[in-house]
N, C-alpha and C positions, 0 to 999 in steps of 0.2 A: 503494500500500499504506499502511496506517495502522500506525504503529509505537507500541506502548504499552510504556513502559519500566518499568512497575511495575503489578502486578495491582491495586493499590489505586487506580490511576488509572482502572480500568475501571468507569466510572460509568453508561454507557448500554449496555444489552444490545443486542447485534446480532441480526439476524434469523436464526433457525435455525442456529446456529453448528455447524460441522463442524470438529473440531480434531485435530491430531496433536501429539505432544509428544516432545521429545528434545534431546540436546545438539547434534546436527547438525554436528559438527565436520567441515568439508570440503564440506558440502552436495553430496555426491557423487551418482552416478547412482542408487544405491539410495534416498537421501533425496529425490531429485528425483522418482522414481516414487511415492514415499509422498505427496509434495506434490501430485502430479498426481491421485492417487486422491481426495485431500481436495477439490480443486477440482471434480473430476467429481461427487462426492457432493453438494457444496453446490449445484451447478448443478441436479441432479435434484430437490432439495427446495426450490429457490428460497431458498437459505440463504447464509451467509457462510463463506468458507473461512478457517481460522485455523491457525497454528502457534505453539507455545510452546517457547521455548528459554531457556537460563540463561547468566548472565554474573556471575562467572567460571565456568569449567568446574567442575562439582561436585567432581571428583577433587582439584582444587587446594585446596578447602575441607575435604574430609572426610579426605584423606590427607596427614598432615604431611610425609612423606618423599617425596611424589609431585611431581615437576616434569614436567608433560606438555606438550611443545611442541605448538603448535596448527597444524593444517593451514590454517585460515583464522582470521585475526584477526577480532574482533568487527565492525569496520567492513566488511571484506569479506563476512562472513556476511550482514550486513543487505542488501548489494548483491545477493547471490545469491538471497536470499529474494524480493526485489523482482522480480527477473528471472523467478522461477518463476511469478509471477502470483497469488500468494496475496494475499487481501484484507487480513488483519490479522495482524501479528506481535506476540506478547506476549513481551517479554524480562524474565524474572524475575531480579532481583538475588539471586544464590544465596548464602546464609549459613547458619550452623548453626540459627538460628531457623527458617528455612524448611525445612531438612532434618529438623527435629524434628516436622513436621506428620504426623499418622498418615495411613495410607492412607484410612481412612474419612472423615476430615475433608477430605482432598484432594479426594475425589470430591463430598461433600456441600457443603462451604463454597466450594470453588474452582470445580470444574467445573460443579456444578449451580446453586448460589445465586448465585455472582458472574457466571459466564459464560453459564450456561444452555444447556449443550450439547444438541444434538440427535443428535450422532453423534461418535464418536471412532475414529480410524483409527491403529493402532500396529503395530509389528513383533511377531514371535512371542516375543521375549525381553523385552518391556517390562515393567519394574517400577517402583514408585513408592512414596512415603510413607516414613516413618521405618523405617530398617533395610531398606528396599526390600521390605517384606512384601506390598505391593500387586501384584497381577498380573492377567493376563487373566481368570482365573476370577472374581476379585473384581469386575472391571468387568462381567462378564457378569451376575453376580448382582444388582448395582445396576441394570443395564440393564432387567432384567425387573421390578424394583420400580418404577423411576422413569420408564421409557419412553423410553429412548434407545438408539441403535444402537451396537454394538461391531463393528468390522471389523478383522480380523487380516490385515495385508498380507503377501504372500509375499516372501521374500527374493529379491534379484536376484543370480544367480550371476556370478562373475568372468568365466566364459566357458561356452559350451555344454557343453564337455567337462570343466569344473571345478566340482565341487559346492560349493567354498568360496564363501561370499557376499561381495559387495562390502561393505567395512566401512572405517571410519576406521582401524582397527588395520592392516589389510592395506595401505592406502595409505600409512600412516606407515612401515611396513616397507620399501615400495618406494622411497620418497623417500630414506630413510636409506641405502639401498643404492645410490642413484644411478640407479635404474631409472625415470626420469622419464617415459619413453615409455610404459611399462606403467601408471604412476600416472595418466597422462593418460587412458588408456582407462577407468579406473574413475571418475575425476572428471568426465569429459565436458568437460574443458578443460585448458589447460596449468597446470602447478603454478606458483603465483606467491608471490613474497615482495614486501614493499613496505617503504619506510622513507625517512628523511630522509638526504639526502647530507651526510656529515660530513667533517672533515678527515682526510686520510690521512697517509702517511709521506713525501709529497712526493718520490717517486722514480719514479712511473709515467712522467710526462712527462719529467722531468729526466734520469733515468738510462736509461730504456728506450725513450723516444720514444713512449710509449703512455699517455696520461693516463687515469686511471680515476676513476670515481664510487664512493666508498666509503660503504657503508650498514652501520649496526649493527642486528643482529637482537635482539629482545627476547623475545617470547613464541612466535614462529613457528618451525615446524620447518625445519631447514636441511638441504639435500640433502648427500650424501656429498661429501667433499673431492674437488676435481678442477676441470677446466675444461669450461665448458658454452657451447653456442650458445644465445643468448637473444634475445628481443624485449623492448625497454625502452620503457615508457610514461612520457613526461614532457613537460611543456610542451604538453599536449593533442595530442601526436603519438606515433607509434611509430617505433622505430629498431632496426636490427639491432645486436647487440652480443655481447660475449664476457665471461662471468663467471668469475672465478677465486675458488675457495672453499678456504681452508686457511691454512697457516702460513708460506708463502713460504720453503721450506727452503733456497733458495740463499743467503738473507741470514741474518745472525747474530741479528738482533733479531726472532726469530720470535714472531708475535702473530697470533692467529686473525682473519682478515679476510674480508669479502665485497667484492670489488672488480669493478667493471664498466667495460669499455671499450666506448664507444658509437661505432660505425662512422661515419666521415664526419660528425662532430659536433664543434663547437667552442664551444658556448654555455656560459655560466656557470649551473650548476645547483646550486651550493653552497647548502645549507639548503632546497633543493626536495624535495618528495616525489616519489619515483620507484617505479614498479612493474616487477618483473623477472619475465618469463615464461620458464620453462625449457623449451627445445625438444628439445635433444639433448646427451648427454654426449659430449664430445670425447676426453678423456684423463684419466688419473690425475694427481695433483700429483706433481711430480718435482723432485729437487735437481740443479741444473746446475753444471758446473765453474766457470763464470764468468758475468759479466753479459752478455757478448756472445753466448754460447751460449743464454742464457735469452731475450735479445732476438730472436734468430733464430727461436726456438721460438714466441714470442709472434706474430711475423709470420705463421707457418704456421697458428697457431690462428685468427688473424683471417681468413686467406684460406679456411680450412676452414669457418668459421662463415658467412662471406659466401656460399659455395657452397651450404651446407645450408639457409640460411634463405630464405624466399620474399621476393620484392620487395614492399616496403611503400609 
């Protein structure tokens, strides 16, 4: 996959470009179906499959009071696009200047003159341009004049019995509610967070006999407080693990943390990047009467996770 980090770098036109455009937070099954349509259409016209996305998320630029935690960080989003089989990914640095481009200029200057699209495939609610005045009808109007195809993709329902479509909003709700198994059904993969291992409070191994890798979350969506069975990716391998998310209410120095105990693991991964895949929620966060009671519960959590998780 070719990654273009700025439309200004788009110097050589590709052959018969077929494009889809969106934020694609999560690159969920709905997004993947859209990308598959793009790839199929490109193959039919002997063209190039393309996707355009934005960094940062437009809501973070346009809404001052909006902090939108991300389902997929930029790095992971790029990886997922590459796995989809798309030929070219254009990542537009989103700012107020780009947001001020009119819908007509977006079509004429960007899609037609710069990229030279032969087809565009978008969802039913797609809007674009300044104040989001551009829509499907405007695209179709230009398509008749300029000779490109507009394909409106059907939404993918959450299930056969549920008319609600798969969306980043729905996935965000599920993760925040701790329903990670349901989120997996919409993502097509386990929900994942990633980050560098940072210093903790030095009590996991010392007080509880259970050393943990602590990671700080920045922009990504954090699952509901509680204990989870997880699969940890680090040092080019995968390991079973237990993640605790919350404020450790048994202790007085309550501070929000994401702590991961990796089963049967004794390597030094301080300052290493790790990835944590959430498989199943085990229990809520709970305040225990003393450290011994907490320690016993941790042993039970580890045993439960070991039983739940597949052999790696």
